[in-house]
Structures are given as structure tokens and as C-alpha cells.
C-alpha positions as CSV (number, residue, x, y, z in Angstrom):
1,X,-102.9,-61.6,60.4
2,X,-101.3,-64.9,61.4
3,X,-99.3,-63.1,64.2
4,X,-102.7,-61.7,65.4
5,X,-104.1,-65.2,65.3
6,X,-101.3,-66.6,67.4
7,X,-101.7,-63.7,69.9
8,X,-105.4,-64.4,70.2
9,X,-104.7,-68.1,70.8
10,X,-102.4,-67.1,73.7
11,X,-105.1,-64.8,75.1
12,X,-107.6,-67.7,74.8
13,X,-105.4,-70.0,76.7
14,X,-104.9,-67.3,79.4
15,X,-108.6,-66.7,79.5
16,X,-109.3,-70.4,79.9
17,X,-106.9,-70.5,82.8
18,X,-108.7,-67.7,84.5
19,X,-112.1,-69.2,83.7
20,X,-111.1,-72.5,85.3
21,X,-110.1,-70.5,88.4
22,X,-113.6,-68.9,88.4
23,X,-112.4,-65.4,87.5
24,X,-112.5,-63.3,84.4
25,X,-109.4,-62.1,82.6
26,X,-111.1,-58.9,81.3
27,X,-114.3,-57.6,79.7
28,X,-112.8,-57.9,76.2
29,X,-112.2,-61.6,76.5
30,X,-115.6,-62.1,78.2
31,X,-117.4,-60.4,75.3
32,X,-115.1,-62.1,72.9
33,X,-116.1,-65.6,74.0
34,X,-117.1,-65.8,70.3
35,X,-113.4,-66.7,69.7
36,X,-114.1,-69.7,71.8
37,X,-111.8,-72.1,70.0
38,X,-108.7,-71.4,68.1
39,X,-110.1,-73.3,65.1
40,X,-113.0,-70.9,64.8
41,X,-110.7,-67.9,65.0
42,X,-108.4,-69.4,62.4
43,X,-111.3,-70.1,60.1
44,X,-112.4,-66.4,60.4
45,X,-108.8,-65.2,59.8
46,X,-108.3,-67.5,56.8
47,X,-111.6,-66.3,55.3
48,X,-110.3,-62.8,55.2
49,X,-107.4,-63.4,52.7
50,X,-109.7,-65.9,50.9
51,X,-108.1,-69.1,51.9
52,X,-111.5,-70.9,51.5
53,X,-110.5,-74.6,51.6
54,X,-108.4,-73.9,54.8
55,X,-111.2,-71.9,56.4
56,X,-113.6,-74.7,55.7
57,X,-111.3,-77.3,57.4
58,X,-110.9,-75.1,60.4
59,X,-114.6,-74.4,60.6
60,X,-115.4,-78.1,60.4
61,X,-112.9,-78.6,63.3
62,X,-114.6,-75.9,65.3
63,X,-118.0,-77.4,64.7
64,X,-116.7,-80.8,65.8
65,X,-115.2,-79.3,69.0
66,X,-118.4,-77.5,69.8
67,X,-120.4,-80.6,70.4
68,X,-119.4,-80.5,74.0
69,X,-119.8,-76.7,74.3
70,X,-122.4,-74.9,76.3
71,X,-125.3,-73.0,74.7
72,X,-123.5,-69.6,74.8
73,X,-120.5,-71.0,73.1
74,X,-122.6,-72.7,70.4
75,X,-124.4,-69.4,69.9
76,X,-121.1,-67.7,69.3
77,X,-120.2,-70.4,66.9
78,X,-123.4,-69.8,65.0
79,X,-122.8,-66.1,65.0
80,X,-119.2,-66.5,63.7
81,X,-120.2,-69.1,61.2
82,X,-122.7,-66.6,59.8
83,X,-120.0,-63.9,59.7
84,X,-117.8,-66.2,57.7
85,X,-120.7,-66.8,55.3
86,X,-121.0,-63.0,54.9
87,X,-117.3,-62.8,54.0
88,X,-117.7,-65.7,51.5
89,X,-120.7,-64.0,49.9
90,X,-118.8,-60.8,49.5
91,X,-116.0,-62.8,47.8
92,X,-118.5,-64.5,45.5
93,X,-117.8,-67.9,47.1
94,X,-121.4,-68.9,46.9
95,X,-121.1,-72.6,47.7
96,X,-119.0,-71.9,50.8
97,X,-121.3,-69.1,51.8
98,X,-124.4,-71.4,51.5
99,X,-122.7,-74.1,53.4
100,X,-121.7,-71.9,56.3
101,X,-125.1,-70.2,56.4
102,X,-126.7,-73.7,56.7
103,X,-124.3,-74.6,59.5
104,X,-125.3,-71.4,61.3
105,X,-129.0,-72.2,60.9
106,X,-128.4,-75.8,62.2
107,X,-126.7,-74.5,65.3
108,X,-129.3,-71.8,65.9
109,X,-132.2,-74.3,65.4
110,X,-130.7,-76.6,67.9
111,X,-130.4,-73.8,70.4
112,X,-134.0,-72.7,69.9
113,X,-135.2,-76.3,70.4
114,X,-133.2,-76.6,73.6
115,X,-134.5,-73.2,74.9
116,X,-137.4,-71.8,73.1
117,X,-137.9,-69.1,75.7
118,X,-134.6,-67.4,74.7
119,X,-135.3,-64.5,72.5
120,X,-131.6,-64.1,71.5
121,X,-131.5,-67.6,70.1
122,X,-134.5,-66.9,67.9
123,X,-133.1,-63.6,66.7
124,X,-129.9,-65.3,65.6
125,X,-131.9,-68.0,63.8
126,X,-133.7,-65.2,62.0
127,X,-130.4,-63.5,61.0
128,X,-129.0,-66.9,59.8
129,X,-132.0,-67.6,57.7
130,X,-131.7,-64.1,56.3
131,X,-128.1,-64.7,55.4
132,X,-129.0,-67.9,53.6
133,X,-131.7,-66.0,51.7
134,X,-129.1,-63.5,50.6
135,X,-126.7,-66.2,49.4
136,X,-129.5,-68.0,47.5
137,X,-130.5,-64.7,45.8
138,X,-126.9,-64.0,44.8
139,X,-126.8,-67.6,43.3
140,X,-130.0,-66.9,41.3
141,X,-132.0,-69.4,43.3
142,X,-134.9,-66.9,43.8
143,X,-137.6,-69.5,44.5
144,X,-135.6,-71.1,47.3
145,X,-134.6,-67.6,48.6
146,X,-138.3,-66.7,48.8
147,X,-139.0,-69.9,50.8
148,X,-136.2,-69.2,53.3
149,X,-137.2,-65.5,53.7
150,X,-140.8,-66.5,54.2
151,X,-139.7,-68.9,56.9
152,X,-137.6,-66.1,58.4
153,X,-140.6,-63.9,58.7
154,X,-142.6,-66.7,60.3
155,X,-139.9,-67.4,62.8
156,X,-139.7,-63.8,63.8
157,X,-143.5,-63.3,64.0
158,X,-143.7,-66.2,66.4
159,X,-140.8,-64.7,68.4
160,X,-142.6,-61.4,68.6
161,X,-145.7,-63.1,69.9
162,X,-143.6,-64.7,72.6
163,X,-141.5,-61.6,73.3
164,X,-143.7,-58.6,72.6
165,X,-141.7,-56.1,74.6
166,X,-138.3,-57.1,73.2
167,X,-137.0,-54.3,70.9
168,X,-134.4,-56.5,69.3
169,X,-137.0,-59.1,68.3
170,X,-139.1,-56.3,66.7
171,X,-136.1,-55.1,64.8
172,X,-135.4,-58.6,63.6
173,X,-138.9,-58.9,62.4
174,X,-138.6,-55.7,60.5
175,X,-135.3,-56.9,58.9
176,X,-137.0,-60.2,57.9
177,X,-139.8,-58.3,56.2
178,X,-137.3,-56.2,54.3
179,X,-135.4,-59.4,53.2
180,X,-138.7,-61.0,52.1
181,X,-139.6,-57.9,50.1
182,X,-136.2,-58.1,48.4
183,X,-136.7,-61.8,47.6
184,X,-140.1,-61.0,46.1
185,X,-138.6,-58.1,44.1
186,X,-136.0,-60.5,42.7
187,X,-138.7,-62.8,41.4
188,X,-140.2,-59.9,39.5
């Protein structure tokens, strides 16, 4: 996996060179802008073999570097951070999973505040809230999970009012209701 990581860093440098020239290296790198910084990629790679302290350090570095990033790059950071939270939850690393879910929420909230007319930003905020709800449920914090999942439904209901013809927003609303139902079920 480390060889894969170093190969990706090389691709990222090459892609950055092409980007600066105003051209695209290839469609894969364009859609893989989510590997925007080597630190983020390394955090994701380290989360796979369960190198949690190292992944946390790399993720912190990626967040620090993202302060100057554009909205799309920060969205990718929020998406990847949520993915790392999912890996941590699967590995029963609940504190790390909660921390990364909260980071993802923070990133997505900022994006929604900057551009409330962007449906994609709201959808990612909903997914990040849902991830935090899952983590809190796994940790046995059912009351807080219920609060988060209720907020998730409210965010997605507002999004659907603003974007009534967007199928992805409708799907996210359905998913948020499902997660709220699960949180209610866990409370008994």
C-alpha cells in the first residue's frame, strides 16, 4: 500500500503540473481530485491497516493545508474525511470515527454557508451528519444520535424545498429518514 501511496503522490504532482498549464492529465485524475493532497491520501491509506494515530496526524495536516483550498477541494476533503470515519467505525475506533465525522461536518457546514444554493454541499452535509449518528449509536450515545439524525432530516427537508427536482437530494432525504428511524429504534 505504501508503494501505491508513493505512486499516487507522483500522479498528483504530475496532475498539478498539467493543471498549472491549464490542461487535464486524464479523466481519472480529474475525478480523483479527492486525493488533492498527499497528506489526505496517506491518512486514508494508513486508516486501512489501522494505523490510527498516524492517520490522525496526516488528516490534521490535510485539514491545515485545505484552508487555502477552493470549495471543490474542500468538499473532497469532507468526503474523504467521512470515508475515514467509516473505516474507523468498522474497526471499532469510535473516538477517531467521531472526530473525523465532526471534521467532515465542519467542512460541509462551511461550504453550505458559503454557497447555500449548491445542492451537492447540502447532500454531503447530510451524509456527514448521518455518519456521526451511526458513530454515536455504536458508542451507545443514543440520545445524541437521535439529535443528530433529527438535524439530518431537517437539513435534507430544507434542501428538498430548495431543490425539489433534484433526485440526489430526494434520495438523501430518504436515507436521513431511515437513519432517524434507526436512531429511534435504538432508543427503544
